[in-house]
Structures are given as C-alpha cells and as structure tokens.
C-alpha positions in Angstrom: 0.0 0.0 0.0 1.6 3.2 -1.2 0.7 6.8 -0.7 2.5 9.7 -2.3 1.8 13.4 -2.2 3.9 15.2 -4.7 4.3 18.3 -6.9 5.6 16.2 -9.9 3.4 14.6 -12.5 3.1 10.8 -12.7 3.3 8.3 -15.5 0.2 6.1 -15.4 1.7 3.2 -17.3 4.8 3.1 -15.2 2.8 3.3 -11.9 0.5 0.4 -13.0 3.5 -1.7 -14.0 5.1 -1.1 -10.6 1.8 -2.0 -8.9 1.7 -5.4 -10.8 5.4 -6.1 -9.9 5.2 -9.6 -11.5 2.7 -10.8 -8.9 0.9 -13.8 -10.5 -1.9 -13.6 -7.8 -3.1 -10.3 -9.4 -6.0 -10.9 -11.7 -7.3 -7.4 -11.9 -6.2 -3.8 -11.6 -8.7 -1.0 -11.5 -7.5 2.6 -11.7 -8.8 6.2 -11.7 -7.0 9.3 -12.9 -8.5 12.7 -12.0 -7.8 15.7 -14.1 -8.1 19.5 -13.6 -11.2 20.7 -15.5 -11.3 24.1 -17.3 -14.9 24.7 -16.1 -16.3 24.3 -12.6 -19.6 25.6 -11.3 -20.1 27.6 -14.6 -16.7 29.5 -14.2 -13.6 29.1 -16.3 -10.7 27.8 -14.3 -7.3 29.1 -15.3 -5.4 27.3 -12.5 -6.1 25.3 -9.4 -3.7 25.2 -6.4 -3.9 22.3 -4.0 -2.5 22.7 -0.5 -2.0 20.2 2.3 -0.3 19.6 5.7 2.7 17.3 5.1 2.5 14.2 7.4 -1.1 14.7 8.3 -2.3 14.2 4.7 -0.2 11.1 4.1 -1.5 9.6 7.4 -5.1 10.3 6.4 -4.6 8.7 2.9 -3.0 5.7 4.5 -6.0 5.3 6.8 -8.3 5.4 3.7 -6.3 2.6 2.1 -6.4 0.6 5.3 -10.2 0.8 5.4 -10.4 -0.4 1.8 -8.1 -3.3 2.6 -10.4 -4.3 5.5 -13.5 -4.1 3.4 -12.3 -6.0 0.2 -9.8 -8.7 -0.6 -7.2 -6.5 -2.3 -3.6 -7.3 -2.9 -2.2 -3.8 -3.2 -3.3 -0.2 -3.6 -1.7 3.1 -4.7 -2.7 6.7 -4.3 -0.7 9.5 -5.8 -2.1 13.0 -5.2 -0.5 16.1 -6.5 -0.3 19.4 -4.8 0.8 22.9 -5.9 -0.4 24.9 -8.9 -2.0 22.9 -11.7 -3.5 23.9 -15.1 -6.6 22.5 -16.8 -6.0 19.0 -18.2 -3.1 18.3 -15.7 -3.4 15.1 -13.7 -4.3 15.5 -10.1 -4.8 12.1 -8.6 -4.2 8.4 -9.4 -5.9 5.6 -7.5 -5.0 2.1 -8.5 -6.0 -1.2 -6.8 -4.9 -4.7 -7.5 -6.8 -7.8 -6.5 -7.4 -11.4 -7.6 -10.8 -10.4 -9.1 -12.2 -7.3 -10.8 -15.2 -6.8 -8.4 -12.9 -6.1 -5.4 -10.6 -3.9 -7.4 -13.4 -1.8 -8.9 -15.2 -1.4 -5.5 -12.1 -0.6 -3.6 -10.9 1.9 -6.2 -14.3 3.7 -6.2 -14.4 3.7 -2.3 -10.9 5.2 -2.1 -11.7 7.9 -4.6 -15.0 8.8 -2.9 -13.2 9.1 0.4 -10.4 11.1 -1.1 -12.9 13.7 -2.4 -14.6 14.1 1.0 -12.3 13.1 3.8 -8.7 13.8 2.6 -7.2 17.0 4.0 -6.6 18.9 0.8 -7.6 22.5 0.2 -8.3 23.6 -3.4 -8.2 27.2 -4.6 -9.3 28.0 -8.2 -8.2 31.0 -10.2 -11.2 32.1 -12.3 -12.1 35.1 -14.3 -13.9 36.5 -11.3 -10.9 35.9 -9.0 -9.7 33.3 -6.6 -12.1 31.0 -4.7 -11.8 28.0 -2.4 -13.5 24.8 -3.6 -15.6 22.6 -1.3 -16.8 19.1 -1.9 -20.0 18.9 -3.9 -23.2 17.4 -2.5 -22.8 14.6 -5.0 -19.4 13.8 -3.6 -20.8 13.6 -0.1 -23.7 11.4 -1.3 -21.2 9.1 -3.0 -19.1 8.7 0.1 -22.2 8.2 2.3 -23.1 4.9 0.5 -20.0 3.3 2.0 -21.0 4.1 5.6 
C-alpha cells in the first residue's frame, strides 16, 4: 500500500507496471485518474492550487487505504495525489487497486476515490475570471461517500 503526495506529475503506465510487480496472484487492476477541468460551477478555471499539511495528509490517505483493505480482498493499492499549482488537463490524482478479481478492485478503487474527495485533508483554490475562490466538496461527492458508511 503506497501513498505519495507530490508536486511532480506521474506516469500512469509506469505506476501500474510497478503495482503489478510480477505478482501472479493479481487478476485485476482498477484505476482512476482525476484531471483538472477548465470549467467548474459555470466558471472558467485558469489554474487550481492544492494545499495540504505534510505528514497529516499522508496519514489520512494511508487510513483510507487501510479501510479499503479491511472491506475488500485486495492485494495492493496506490494513491498519488499532486499538490501545488495545476493547469486545466493536468493530472491531479491516481488511485489504483490490484486484487485477484475485478469486483474487489473496482469497488475498492471507487471507495478510495469517494473518500479522497470528501475526507482527505486537501484544500483547493481555483483561479477564475472572477478571481480566486476556495472549492468545497460537492453534495454529489458527499452522497457518493455516504453509501460506504
């Protein structure tokens, strides 16, 4: 189980290859890549800056992965979350989960992403035509996370 919070971009193919690491027990890998959109709540987004508290954030992400491991039979999981200034179309987050079967991989991947959107300690500030604004989780994100409670 790996958690990385970083400024640098990531290579999806390379990360998936590392997650597989030649393990013949793996029968499925489910992944999700989140990107910066150029439009949010009817406003053009020129840039998004993500902030976090080092140490606290990694611990919270590791706890989310541990919850996924307790709920599903997964072999490994990876979360890479970027911080700092990002432009539209930049990659923000990668969640990847390996398991023996696709059902567990898909469910755990979706759970991890739902919890990242609502429970991970990141703060997002968007630069729009109207100025800077902080972004909160949407009601739909909260509803998605509630189904796992």
